[in-house]
Backbone as CSV, one residue per row, in Angstrom:
resi,resn,N_x,N_y,N_z,CA_x,CA_y,CA_z,C_x,C_y,C_z
1,MET,136.065,142.816,32.948,135.939,143.111,34.384,134.612,142.574,34.889
2,VAL,134.632,141.871,36.000,133.424,141.280,36.572,133.086,142.011,37.869
3,THR,131.851,142.458,37.971,131.390,143.113,39.195,130.640,142.099,40.041
4,VAL,131.067,141.927,41.262,130.425,140.985,42.168,129.530,141.762,43.124
5,LEU,128.248,141.439,43.118,127.294,142.109,43.985,127.199,141.381,45.319
6,ASP,127.167,142.139,46.382,127.015,141.560,47.710,125.546,141.277,47.944
7,THR,125.168,140.025,47.813,123.754,139.657,47.944,123.441,139.038,49.305
8,ILE,124.455,139.001,50.179,124.221,138.420,51.495,123.423,139.409,52.346
9,ALA,122.280,138.964,52.839,121.429,139.831,53.639,122.118,140.182,54.963
10,LYS,122.042,141.437,55.322,122.623,141.861,56.590,121.743,141.374,57.725
11,PRO,122.351,140.943,58.834,121.532,140.468,59.955,120.674,141.598,60.509
12,ARG,119.486,141.243,60.947,118.551,142.235,61.474,119.063,142.836,62.779
13,HIS,119.726,141.997,63.568,120.240,142.442,64.870,121.691,141.996,65.012
14,PRO,122.619,142.681,64.357,124.026,142.250,64.406,124.595,142.224,65.814
15,GLU,124.107,143.092,66.672,124.641,143.144,68.044,124.244,141.917,68.866
16,LYS,123.235,141.170,68.401,122.772,140.000,69.135,123.300,138.687,68.557
17,ALA,124.044,138.776,67.453,124.461,137.567,66.724,125.261,136.583,67.584
18,LYS,126.112,137.088,68.472,126.975,136.209,69.260,126.390,135.855,70.622
19,ARG,125.188,136.311,70.880,124.561,135.979,72.156,124.121,134.517,72.188
20,ALA,124.199,133.934,73.364,123.701,132.568,73.527,122.178,132.577,73.438
21,GLU,121.615,131.528,72.884,120.162,131.436,72.783,119.577,131.032,74.133
22,HIS,118.494,131.719,74.520,117.865,131.402,75.796,116.786,130.331,75.624
23,ILE,116.427,129.738,76.723,115.373,128.726,76.722,114.020,129.419,76.596
24,VAL,113.162,128.908,75.739,111.851,129.513,75.510,110.813,128.856,76.403
25,LEU,110.119,129.662,77.183,109.035,129.147,78.025,107.803,128.877,77.161
26,LYS,107.081,127.849,77.484,105.849,127.544,76.767,104.804,128.608,77.062
27,LYS,104.167,129.106,76.007,103.143,130.134,76.190,101.899,129.540,76.855
28,PRO,101.344,130.254,77.809,100.134,129.764,78.477,98.899,129.922,77.587
29,ASP,97.808,129.354,78.033,96.572,129.361,77.238,96.045,130.766,76.979
30,TRP,96.352,131.719,77.889,95.768,133.057,77.720,96.522,133.918,76.692
31,ILE,97.621,133.411,76.146,98.321,134.125,75.074,97.867,133.527,73.745
32,ARG,96.781,134.049,73.218,96.219,133.557,71.964,95.827,134.742,71.094
33,VAL,96.178,134.708,69.815,95.825,135.797,68.900,95.266,135.223,67.606
34,LYS,94.514,136.060,66.898,93.950,135.668,65.614,94.924,136.017,64.493
35,ALA,95.066,135.109,63.550,95.924,135.372,62.394,95.220,136.310,61.426
36,GLY,96.031,137.016,60.611,95.451,137.905,59.610,94.954,137.126,58.400
37,GLY,94.417,137.832,57.416,93.980,137.159,56.203,92.598,137.542,55.737
38,SER,91.878,138.365,56.516,90.550,138.783,56.093,90.663,139.773,54.937
39,PRO,89.561,139.983,54.168,89.600,140.960,53.075,90.006,142.364,53.544
40,VAL,89.538,142.780,54.713,89.884,144.113,55.230,91.365,144.147,55.605
41,TYR,91.867,143.070,56.169,93.289,142.966,56.492,94.124,143.165,55.229
42,GLU,93.743,142.491,54.161,94.481,142.590,52.901,94.387,143.994,52.311
43,GLU,93.231,144.625,52.474,93.065,145.996,51.973,93.986,146.952,52.726
44,THR,94.054,146.780,54.041,94.950,147.604,54.856,96.395,147.403,54.425
45,ARG,96.773,146.157,54.230,98.144,145.846,53.828,98.485,146.503,52.487
46,LYS,97.546,146.471,51.550,97.788,147.061,50.230,97.956,148.581,50.308
47,ILE,97.151,149.234,51.145,97.256,150.688,51.305,98.604,151.058,51.917
48,VAL,99.025,150.291,52.926,100.326,150.533,53.568,101.454,150.375,52.557
49,LYS,101.420,149.306,51.777,102.482,149.044,50.813,102.468,150.041,49.662
50,ALA,101.274,150.408,49.207,101.171,151.343,48.080,101.745,152.705,48.414
51,ASN,101.699,153.073,49.697,102.233,154.359,50.125,103.675,154.250,50.628
52,GLY,104.269,153.070,50.473,105.667,152.884,50.863,105.919,153.096,52.341
53,LEU,104.956,152.696,53.185,105.059,152.981,54.610,105.602,151.797,55.399
54,VAL,106.191,152.119,56.533,106.641,151.118,57.493,105.667,151.142,58.657
55,THR,105.294,149.982,59.178,104.414,149.943,60.344,105.107,149.219,61.484
56,VAL,104.850,149.689,62.696,105.412,149.013,63.858,104.725,147.673,64.043
57,CYS,103.520,147.550,63.506,102.776,146.292,63.583,103.610,145.154,63.002
58,GLU,104.250,145.416,61.858,105.074,144.409,61.194,106.479,144.356,61.786
59,GLU,107.116,145.518,61.921,108.520,145.563,62.319,108.744,145.044,63.731
60,ALA,107.812,145.311,64.625,107.968,144.857,66.010,107.330,143.498,66.247
61,GLY,106.734,142.923,65.206,106.105,141.610,65.345,104.954,141.626,66.326
62,CYS,104.092,142.647,66.248,102.998,142.786,67.206,102.024,141.608,67.102
63,PRO,101.638,141.004,68.225,100.717,139.868,68.179,99.290,140.251,67.789
64,ASN,98.978,141.545,67.824,97.611,141.989,67.543,97.393,142.439,66.106
65,ILE,98.364,142.219,65.223,98.259,142.737,63.859,97.028,142.201,63.130
66,GLY,96.696,140.938,63.325,95.537,140.365,62.659,94.253,141.077,63.026
67,GLU,94.070,141.340,64.321,92.876,142.034,64.792,92.840,143.480,64.306
68,CYS,93.959,144.196,64.494,93.973,145.627,64.176,93.834,145.890,62.676
69,TRP,94.577,145.171,61.851,94.507,145.409,60.410,93.154,144.999,59.843
70,SER,92.475,144.080,60.504,91.132,143.696,60.068,90.110,144.773,60.394
71,LYS,90.545,145.788,61.170,89.700,146.952,61.465,90.250,148.217,60.804
72,LYS,91.218,148.052,59.903,91.884,149.166,59.224,92.654,150.056,60.196
73,HIS,93.158,149.462,61.271,93.972,150.195,62.227,95.425,149.779,62.048
74,ALA,96.269,150.698,61.632,97.691,150.407,61.471,98.496,151.530,62.106
75,THR,99.521,151.176,62.881,100.378,152.173,63.513,101.570,152.458,62.610
76,MET,101.635,153.679,62.104,102.696,154.064,61.165,104.009,154.307,61.913
77,MET,105.089,153.776,61.379,106.408,153.998,61.962,107.227,154.834,60.981
78,ILE,107.496,156.078,61.354,108.167,157.001,60.446,109.686,156.973,60.638
79,MET,110.374,157.574,59.689,111.831,157.730,59.705,112.586,156.435,59.436
80,GLY,111.949,155.520,58.708,112.647,154.314,58.285,112.381,153.102,59.152
81,ASP,113.057,152.002,58.809,112.864,150.744,59.530,114.093,150.325,60.330
82,THR,115.067,151.244,60.458,116.315,150.912,61.140,116.558,151.852,62.311
83,CYS,116.777,151.291,63.481,116.924,152.055,64.716,118.394,152.175,65.114
84,THR,118.751,153.311,65.692,120.133,153.517,66.138,120.391,152.921,67.517
85,ARG,119.353,152.457,68.183,119.515,151.806,69.482,119.487,150.283,69.297
86,ALA,119.819,149.577,70.349,119.831,148.112,70.291,119.227,147.550,71.570
87,CYS,117.956,147.846,71.792,117.283,147.369,73.003,117.139,145.846,72.962
88,ALA,117.249,145.229,74.116,117.273,143.770,74.196,115.921,143.124,73.929
89,PHE,114.855,143.906,73.978,113.509,143.357,73.815,112.935,143.555,72.418
90,CYS,113.535,144.433,71.625,112.876,144.957,70.428,113.253,144.199,69.159
91,ASN,112.264,144.029,68.270,112.481,143.310,67.016,112.792,144.229,65.841
92,VAL,112.752,145.553,66.049,113.050,146.486,64.965,114.529,146.392,64.594
93,ARG,114.824,146.489,63.312,116.179,146.365,62.797,117.122,147.383,63.442
94,THR,118.356,146.972,63.705,119.371,147.838,64.293,120.456,148.152,63.270
95,GLY,120.922,149.401,63.252,121.999,149.760,62.336,122.025,151.257,62.078
96,MET,122.679,151.636,60.986,122.730,153.038,60.593,121.586,153.316,59.611
97,PRO,120.648,154.191,59.970,119.489,154.443,59.117,119.856,155.227,57.857
98,GLN,118.950,155.189,56.890,119.100,155.987,55.678,118.601,157.403,55.934
99,ALA,118.829,158.285,54.973,118.353,159.664,55.083,116.825,159.682,55.158
100,LEU,116.295,160.723,55.780,114.840,160.847,55.882,114.203,160.992,54.502
101,ASP,113.020,160.421,54.355,112.237,160.540,53.122,111.373,161.798,53.240
102,VAL,111.661,162.790,52.450,110.934,164.066,52.544,109.471,163.911,52.147
103,HIS,109.143,162.843,51.429,107.758,162.619,50.999,106.959,161.810,52.024
104,GLU,107.633,161.313,53.049,106.952,160.424,53.998,105.775,161.078,54.721
105,PRO,105.888,162.307,55.229,104.720,162.908,55.893,103.477,162.939,55.002
106,ALA,103.654,163.298,53.737,102.523,163.330,52.810,101.987,161.926,52.550
107,ASN,102.885,160.946,52.447,102.456,159.562,52.208,101.683,159.002,53.402
108,VAL,102.136,159.341,54.595,101.419,158.916,55.796,100.029,159.547,55.825
109,ALA,99.970,160.834,55.556,98.684,161.539,55.546,97.736,160.951,54.508
110,ASP,98.280,160.573,53.349,97.463,159.971,52.298,96.899,158.631,52.761
111,ALA,97.714,157.821,53.415,97.258,156.522,53.907,96.195,156.685,54.992
112,VAL,96.385,157.655,55.886,95.399,157.914,56.938,94.052,158.270,56.325
113,ALA,94.078,159.104,55.270,92.843,159.497,54.593,92.185,158.299,53.905
114,LYS,92.984,157.479,53.234,92.441,156.316,52.525,91.861,155.283,53.483
115,LEU,92.489,155.121,54.644,91.990,154.179,55.642,90.793,154.732,56.399
116,GLY,90.569,156.045,56.281,89.437,156.673,56.960,89.567,156.636,58.475
117,LEU,90.782,156.827,58.974,91.021,156.702,60.408,90.458,157.887,61.190
118,GLU,89.747,157.593,62.256,89.291,158.636,63.174,90.389,158.982,64.173
119,HIS,91.261,158.019,64.440,92.368,158.204,65.373,93.566,157.460,64.806
120,VAL,94.727,158.093,64.785,95.916,157.452,64.225,97.065,157.542,65.214
121,VAL,97.881,156.477,65.243,99.076,156.458,66.088,100.302,156.506,65.176
122,ILE,101.179,157.464,65.440,102.419,157.626,64.689,103.591,157.395,65.634
123,THR,104.433,156.431,65.313,105.619,156.189,66.126,106.852,156.273,65.239
124,SER,108.012,155.984,65.797,109.234,156.059,64.998,110.323,155.200,65.615
125,VAL,111.334,154.964,64.821,112.575,154.396,65.350,113.314,155.500,66.099
126,ASP,114.309,155.126,66.885,115.209,156.130,67.462,116.151,156.609,66.369
127,ARG,116.331,157.929,66.268,117.237,158.493,65.275,118.266,159.373,65.977
128,ASP,119.163,158.733,66.716,120.222,159.465,67.420,121.187,160.139,66.460
129,ASP,121.138,159.732,65.177,122.037,160.315,64.175,121.593,161.696,63.722
130,LEU,120.348,162.076,64.004,119.812,163.365,63.578,119.966,164.411,64.675
131,ASP,120.221,165.643,64.277,120.450,166.717,65.252,119.283,166.906,66.206
132,ASP,118.054,166.718,65.695,116.868,166.917,66.532,116.170,165.599,66.850
133,GLY,116.834,164.468,66.564,116.236,163.163,66.848,115.011,162.850,66.009
134,GLY,114.767,163.669,64.978,113.596,163.463,64.129,112.375,164.269,64.546
135,ALA,112.553,165.223,65.452,111.422,166.007,65.951,110.689,166.740,64.831
136,GLN,111.442,167.377,63.927,110.808,168.130,62.839,110.013,167.205,61.925
137,HIS,110.472,165.980,61.762,109.755,165.023,60.919,108.414,164.656,61.557
138,PHE,108.396,164.534,62.873,107.128,164.332,63.584,106.193,165.506,63.323
139,VAL,106.736,166.717,63.445,105.930,167.927,63.243,105.324,167.939,61.839
140,GLU,106.130,167.660,60.841,105.652,167.688,59.456,104.616,166.600,59.201
141,THR,104.757,165.468,59.857,103.773,164.394,59.702,102.450,164.781,60.343
142,ILE,102.509,165.359,61.530,101.284,165.830,62.197,100.576,166.868,61.337
143,GLU,101.336,167.822,60.814,100.744,168.890,59.995,100.137,168.341,58.709
144,ALA,100.788,167.348,58.096,100.273,166.768,56.858,98.962,166.023,57.104
145,ILE,98.887,165.301,58.215,97.642,164.585,58.555,96.518,165.577,58.817
146,ARG,96.819,166.627,59.562,95.791,167.616,59.882,95.276,168.311,58.613
147,ALA,96.152,168.521,57.644,95.744,169.182,56.392,94.777,168.309,55.598
148,GLN,95.016,166.997,55.576,94.169,166.091,54.794,92.971,165.565,55.576
149,SER,93.167,165.343,56.866,92.116,164.723,57.699,91.972,165.514,58.990
150,PRO,91.399,166.700,58.901,91.346,167.587,60.071,90.566,167.031,61.263
151,LYS,89.685,166.069,61.034,88.901,165.504,62.145,89.590,164.317,62.814
152,THR,90.675,163.844,62.224,91.393,162.708,62.796,92.207,163.150,64.004
153,THR,92.033,162.449,65.119,92.858,162.750,66.295,94.183,162.005,66.161
154,ILE,95.236,162.626,66.671,96.597,162.131,66.436,97.293,161.798,67.746
155,GLU,97.772,160.568,67.818,98.559,160.098,68.959,99.971,159.811,68.463
156,ILE,100.956,160.338,69.155,102.342,160.057,68.773,103.015,159.255,69.872
157,LEU,103.858,158.321,69.462,104.660,157.519,70.374,106.109,157.797,70.018
158,THR,106.767,158.617,70.823,108.074,159.161,70.437,109.245,158.468,71.128
159,PRO,110.434,158.608,70.531,111.654,158.239,71.261,111.900,159.246,72.369
160,ASP,113.024,159.101,73.072,113.236,159.955,74.249,113.933,161.287,73.948
161,PHE,114.359,161.496,72.688,115.057,162.733,72.314,116.191,163.049,73.292
162,LEU,116.909,162.002,73.695,118.009,162.154,74.650,119.119,163.017,74.052
163,ARG,119.481,164.064,74.797,120.527,165.008,74.387,120.196,165.741,73.078
164,LYS,118.904,165.965,72.823,118.454,166.703,71.632,117.728,167.969,72.097
165,GLU,118.488,168.993,72.396,117.941,170.223,72.976,116.906,170.867,72.058
166,GLY,115.751,171.182,72.620,114.692,171.854,71.874,113.793,170.931,71.070
167,ALA,114.145,169.649,70.973,113.362,168.711,70.153,111.963,168.495,70.721
168,LEU,111.883,168.238,72.001,110.579,167.978,72.617,109.661,169.175,72.464
169,GLU,110.184,170.354,72.729,109.372,171.573,72.644,108.785,171.747,71.244
170,LYS,109.557,171.406,70.240,109.109,171.505,68.852,107.911,170.588,68.589
171,VAL,107.975,169.364,69.093,106.898,168.393,68.875,105.644,168.784,69.652
172,VAL,105.811,169.211,70.882,104.656,169.614,71.695,103.929,170.790,71.063
173,ALA,104.680,171.713,70.456,104.071,172.886,69.812,103.163,172.493,68.648
174,ALA,103.366,171.301,68.080,102.507,170.822,66.991,101.169,170.299,67.515
175,LYS,101.023,170.214,68.824,99.791,169.869,69.523,99.173,168.527,69.092
176,PRO,99.907,167.427,69.257,99.253,166.123,69.085,98.195,165.959,70.173
177,ASP,97.206,165.135,69.933,96.154,164.932,70.936,96.660,164.085,72.103
178,VAL,97.536,163.122,71.795,98.128,162.270,72.826,99.630,162.195,72.594
179,PHE,100.396,162.407,73.659,101.847,162.264,73.588,102.218,161.036,74.412
180,ASN,102.690,160.000,73.715,103.064,158.748,74.371,104.572,158.557,74.288
181,HIS,105.152,158.191,75.398,106.559,157.782,75.425,106.657,156.645,76.420
182,ASN,107.077,155.478,75.957,107.081,154.294,76.805,108.327,154.186,77.673
183,LEU,108.114,153.890,78.953,109.228,153.582,79.845,109.762,152.180,79.572
184,GLU,108.919,151.299,79.111,109.216,149.918,78.721,109.423,148.971,79.900
185,THR,110.189,149.382,80.919,110.450,148.502,82.059,110.830,149.331,83.284
186,VAL,111.033,148.661,84.383,111.387,149.330,85.643,112.863,149.742,85.602
187,PRO,113.264,150.719,86.406,114.637,151.247,86.310,115.734,150.216,86.536
188,SER,115.525,149.219,87.385,116.581,148.237,87.661,116.905,147.375,86.451
189,LYS,116.041,147.380,85.445,116.240,146.545,84.254,116.779,147.332,83.055
190,TYR,116.992,148.630,83.217,117.397,149.449,82.073,118.735,149.029,81.468
191,LEU,119.711,148.696,82.284,121.034,148.359,81.749,121.001,147.123,80.862
192,THR,120.113,146.200,81.152,120.036,144.974,80.351,118.940,145.023,79.289
193,VAL,117.874,145.762,79.540,116.724,145.777,78.624,116.746,146.984,77.694
194,ARG,117.086,148.146,78.217,117.014,149.396,77.448,118.283,150.217,77.706
195,PRO,119.446,149.688,77.356,120.720,150.302,77.758,120.991,151.682,77.186
196,GLY,120.395,152.035,76.060,120.649,153.341,75.462,119.818,154.458,76.046
197,ALA,118.885,154.120,76.943,117.961,155.106,77.502,118.269,155.370,78.976
198,ARG,117.611,156.392,79.518,117.763,156.751,80.921,116.372,156.913,81.534
199,TYR,116.083,156.124,82.548,114.742,156.079,83.136,114.233,157.454,83.560
200,PHE,115.019,158.174,84.339,114.523,159.451,84.869,114.488,160.543,83.796
201,HIS,115.269,160.391,82.739,115.115,161.304,81.603,113.745,161.107,80.970
202,SER,113.322,159.843,80.818,112.014,159.564,80.224,110.878,160.079,81.100
203,ILE,111.026,159.929,82.414,110.019,160.477,83.332,109.947,161.993,83.180
204,ARG,111.112,162.620,83.123,111.168,164.080,83.000,110.585,164.548,81.669
205,LEU,110.810,163.786,80.596,110.249,164.145,79.298,108.730,164.196,79.364
206,LEU,108.121,163.193,79.976,106.661,163.158,80.094,106.147,164.294,80.983
207,GLN,106.875,164.579,82.036,106.508,165.687,82.915,106.587,167.021,82.177
208,ARG,107.603,167.171,81.343,107.811,168.414,80.590,106.694,168.657,79.589
209,VAL,106.151,167.596,79.010,105.021,167.752,78.082,103.871,168.453,78.796
210,LYS,103.551,168.020,79.998,102.450,168.621,80.762,102.757,170.064,81.146
211,GLU,104.018,170.348,81.421,104.393,171.728,81.750,104.218,172.644,80.547
212,LEU,104.539,172.135,79.376,104.442,172.948,78.158,103.011,173.112,77.696
213,ASP,102.199,172.051,77.799,100.812,172.098,77.338,99.971,171.106,78.132
214,PRO,99.328,171.553,79.199,98.535,170.667,80.055,97.338,170.038,79.352
215,THR,96.950,170.560,78.197,95.777,170.015,77.494,96.094,168.731,76.737
216,ILE,97.377,168.462,76.491,97.761,167.245,75.774,97.721,166.057,76.736
217,PHE,97.040,164.990,76.336,97.045,163.775,77.133,98.428,163.126,77.053
218,THR,98.916,162.617,78.190,100.192,161.903,78.183,99.963,160.442,78.544
219,LYS,100.846,159.618,78.015,100.648,158.169,78.091,102.011,157.486,78.139
220,SER,102.083,156.365,78.838,103.322,155.590,78.849,102.979,154.127,79.085
221,GLY,103.875,153.246,78.623,103.610,151.826,78.757,104.830,151.043,79.187
222,ILE,104.580,149.903,79.800,105.654,149.001,80.191,105.291,147.568,79.802
223,MET,106.329,146.737,79.741,106.175,145.294,79.586,106.478,144.647,80.932
224,VAL,105.801,143.565,81.231,106.124,142.794,82.434,106.492,141.378,82.013
225,GLY,107.177,140.678,82.915,107.678,139.354,82.585,109.155,139.358,82.269
226,LEU,109.819,140.499,82.536,111.253,140.649,82.266,112.110,140.426,83.514
227,GLY,111.465,140.016,84.600,112.202,139.791,85.837,112.018,140.884,86.870
228,GLU,111.092,141.812,86.582,110.833,142.902,87.521,110.064,142.393,88.748
229,GLU,110.177,143.122,89.853,109.427,142.814,91.068,108.139,143.633,91.091
230,ARG,107.126,143.121,91.742,105.833,143.805,91.806,105.960,145.199,92.414
231,ASN,106.747,145.316,93.489,106.887,146.623,94.134,107.557,147.633,93.209
232,GLU,108.394,147.162,92.268,109.028,148.054,91.309,107.997,148.614,90.332
233,VAL,107.049,147.789,89.946,105.985,148.254,89.039,105.128,149.299,89.744
234,LEU,104.835,149.077,91.009,104.020,150.035,91.761,104.757,151.364,91.927
235,GLN,106.078,151.310,92.160,106.859,152.539,92.262,106.889,153.271,90.931
236,LEU,106.999,152.529,89.847,106.968,153.138,88.509,105.642,153.881,88.297
237,MET,104.546,153.288,88.747,103.250,153.974,88.647,103.287,155.300,89.385
238,ASP,103.873,155.300,90.578,103.968,156.539,91.350,104.815,157.581,90.621
239,ASP,105.905,157.130,89.996,106.765,158.050,89.248,105.996,158.687,88.089
240,LEU,105.194,157.884,87.394,104.400,158.416,86.283,103.331,159.394,86.770
241,ARG,102.734,159.098,87.899,101.706,160.014,88.417,102.339,161.323,88.909
242,THR,103.566,161.236,89.426,104.273,162.463,89.798,104.474,163.350,88.578
243,ALA,104.651,162.719,87.417,104.806,163.452,86.151,103.450,163.773,85.517
244,GLN,102.364,163.484,86.219,100.986,163.768,85.784,100.592,163.010,84.506
245,VAL,101.140,161.828,84.322,100.774,161.008,83.163,99.346,160.507,83.334
246,ASP,98.573,160.599,82.261,97.145,160.278,82.303,96.830,158.801,82.106
247,PHE,97.629,158.119,81.301,97.251,156.802,80.794,98.462,155.868,80.875
248,ILE,98.282,154.687,81.473,99.347,153.694,81.521,98.881,152.408,80.853
249,THR,99.779,151.792,80.069,99.500,150.486,79.479,100.514,149.485,80.027
250,ILE,100.022,148.282,80.333,100.862,147.217,80.869,100.556,145.947,80.095
251,GLY,101.583,145.359,79.477,101.384,144.155,78.677,102.477,143.132,78.919
252,GLN,102.232,141.905,78.503,103.201,140.828,78.650,104.317,140.948,77.618
253,TYR,105.560,140.857,78.070,106.693,140.801,77.146,106.725,139.445,76.449
254,LEU,106.899,139.466,75.133,107.060,138.252,74.340,108.362,138.383,73.555
255,ALA,109.277,137.457,73.742,110.588,137.550,73.093,110.477,137.317,71.588
256,PRO,111.014,138.249,70.764,110.969,138.069,69.308,111.814,136.907,68.806
257,SER,112.879,136.557,69.543,113.750,135.452,69.138,114.460,134.910,70.370
258,ARG,115.190,133.816,70.183,115.934,133.216,71.285,117.142,134.052,71.700
259,LYS,117.519,135.027,70.884,118.673,135.868,71.202,118.271,137.206,71.833
260,HIS,116.978,137.474,71.878,116.494,138.648,72.604,116.420,138.305,74.098
261,HIS,116.096,139.294,74.894,115.939,139.064,76.330,114.910,137.957,76.552
262,ALA,115.192,137.068,77.450,114.284,135.947,77.705,113.028,136.404,78.442
263,VAL,111.935,135.693,78.214,110.737,135.861,79.042,111.024,135.153,80.359
264,ILE,111.033,135.907,81.436,111.326,135.329,82.750,110.066,134.728,83.365
265,LYS,108.923,135.348,83.037,107.666,134.899,83.638,106.492,135.306,82.757
266,PHE,105.482,134.453,82.686,104.220,134.832,82.083,103.290,135.286,83.204
267,VAL,102.988,136.567,83.195,102.152,137.158,84.235,100.696,136.756,83.995
268,THR,100.012,136.351,85.041,98.647,135.831,84.900,97.642,136.959,84.683
269,PRO,96.496,136.651,84.063,95.443,137.666,83.903,95.011,138.287,85.227
270,ASP,94.988,137.494,86.302,94.611,138.047,87.612,95.609,139.088,88.091
271,GLU,96.903,138.852,87.822,97.921,139.835,88.206,97.780,141.115,87.392
272,PHE,97.452,140.971,86.111,97.222,142.157,85.282,96.027,142.944,85.801
273,LYS,94.980,142.241,86.204,93.790,142.913,86.739,94.128,143.650,88.031
274,SER,94.980,143.064,88.853,95.405,143.708,90.091,96.166,144.996,89.798
275,TYR,97.073,144.950,88.799,97.795,146.157,88.396,96.825,147.248,87.931
276,GLU,95.819,146.843,87.187,94.830,147.815,86.702,94.112,148.494,87.863
277,THR,93.661,147.694,88.824,92.936,148.237,89.983,93.801,149.224,90.759
278,ILE,95.045,148.844,91.001,95.960,149.710,91.750,96.247,150.987,90.983
279,ALA,96.454,150.879,89.666,96.760,152.068,88.856,95.628,153.087,88.914
280,TYR,94.400,152.601,88.875,93.264,153.535,88.971,93.229,154.209,90.342
281,THR,93.557,153.480,91.402,93.557,154.100,92.732,94.649,155.149,92.855
282,LYS,95.691,155.049,92.033,96.783,156.026,92.058,96.460,157.273,91.247
283,GLY,95.333,157.267,90.510,94.899,158.486,89.848,94.995,158.527,88.338
284,PHE,95.366,157.432,87.688,95.396,157.437,86.230,93.977,157.558,85.685
285,LEU,93.817,158.347,84.634,92.508,158.470,83.995,92.146,157.213,83.209
286,MET,93.156,156.567,82.628,92.944,155.365,81.827,94.028,154.353,82.133
287,VAL,93.626,153.081,82.171,94.563,151.990,82.393,94.194,150.853,81.442
288,SER,95.197,150.326,80.747,94.995,149.114,79.956,96.035,148.118,80.431
289,SER,95.590,147.041,81.064,96.503,146.077,81.668,96.000,144.668,81.409
290,THR,96.501,144.057,80.339,96.159,142.684,79.969,97.392,142.050,79.337
291,PRO,97.433,140.728,79.222,98.593,140.098,78.599,98.901,140.611,77.199
292,LEU,97.878,140.893,76.401,98.101,141.306,75.016,97.997,142.817,74.807
293,THR,97.960,143.578,75.894,97.976,145.038,75.767,99.264,145.499,75.099
294,ARG,99.121,146.392,74.120,100.250,147.049,73.479,99.911,148.536,73.382
295,SER,100.918,149.374,73.180,100.734,150.827,73.244,99.608,151.340,72.364
296,SER,99.507,150.805,71.147,98.516,151.344,70.205,97.321,150.425,70.009
297,HIS,97.237,149.336,70.779,96.104,148.423,70.659,94.847,149.106,71.185
298,HIS,93.790,149.147,70.370,92.531,149.800,70.748,92.723,151.281,71.053
299,ALA,93.703,151.906,70.419,94.044,153.298,70.745,92.888,154.254,70.505
300,GLY,92.134,154.048,69.433,91.011,154.932,69.137,89.929,154.860,70.190
301,GLU,89.527,153.625,70.554,88.510,153.453,71.590,89.008,153.982,72.926
302,ASP,90.284,153.730,73.223,90.847,154.202,74.487,90.914,155.727,74.544
303,PHE,91.168,156.361,73.380,91.221,157.821,73.382,89.849,158.405,73.711
304,ALA,88.798,157.812,73.156,87.440,158.292,73.449,87.132,158.156,74.935
305,ARG,87.544,157.039,75.529,87.333,156.826,76.957,88.187,157.786,77.781
306,LEU,89.389,158.048,77.323,90.292,158.960,78.023,89.717,160.369,78.059
307,ARG,89.220,160.818,76.926,88.628,162.151,76.851,87.382,162.253,77.736
308,SER,86.570,161.185,77.731,85.371,161.167,78.574,85.738,161.194,80.053
309,ALA,86.794,160.472,80.426,87.231,160.444,81.817,87.688,161.812,82.279
310,ARG,88.393,162.534,81.416,88.819,163.896,81.788,87.614,164.810,81.931
311,ASP,86.660,164.714,81.015,85.449,165.546,81.079,84.705,165.299,82.393
312,ASN,84.596,164.034,82.767,83.904,163.691,84.009,84.664,164.198,85.232
313,GLN,85.976,164.140,85.154,86.790,164.634,86.261,86.637,166.144,86.425
314,MET,86.637,166.848,85.306,86.481,168.307,85.358,85.097,168.699,85.843
315,ALA,84.089,167.938,85.413,82.721,168.229,85.833,82.573,168.020,87.347
316,ALA,83.255,166.993,87.887,83.178,166.707,89.313,83.829,167.804,90.148
317,LYS,84.835,168.480,89.557,85.539,169.552,90.263,84.805,170.880,90.178
318,ALA,83.899,170.998,89.198,83.212,172.284,88.963,82.245,172.608,90.096
């Protein structure tokens, strides 16, 4: 009897396999990043691999990985490398995920301690297959980090916990320092860019965090260059401020492949600066708006500035 092993690699994005390839726009001069390869970069990579961790830096093809890993900054992605959603912009693998790794919270905490992180960002894939969307796994990861590195501040970037009753409340009760949930794009683009999500549910989720615990900083980010109109971005800012969101990030969308959503436009640095100026006038405590801005880029430095901005605001009201 001969056993034949299936050695054919499964496609990373099976839902995109039959899509027509789009035309790639030439990247402008202001989209430039440094490649990895420094000794510190390699040390970070070894720590991540030794602990069996997944990072969004690698899975999402982040352009800032060279810079961040050379500073020992890595964004941990928990609950596996396979997402139950199929967003048109995202490079994370799509499919049916494996069971949760019960050792992952401890492994993440161990890596945070070894990297000596003062601030850590924990994100995840969407886990619509789980009853709580993975909320308890977030809680256990936060608790494990706090046990090993009590001085490390913790920022989480969560899925939307759509139709997962009680999930958000569970995560908020664990008291992360920053609760981030990205809107990703303007509402008119959701059907094509983020079809599994609901714009106003995400707004409500961020608003609910503040209702449950006003001391937690809230944060959200979007990509531009997907065909959105300027007035739509400004309205999105107003929606976030209505939900009392403290921090907004705005960055250029870069297509992971020709079968992902096309880059419709490369937004200029001057336009990003204009968005930043307007966002501050609308009341955000912190704004990061540049072509290479990403949710966790410079997160530690931004958290220090965010905390200082709140302190100054409270002092002005006293």
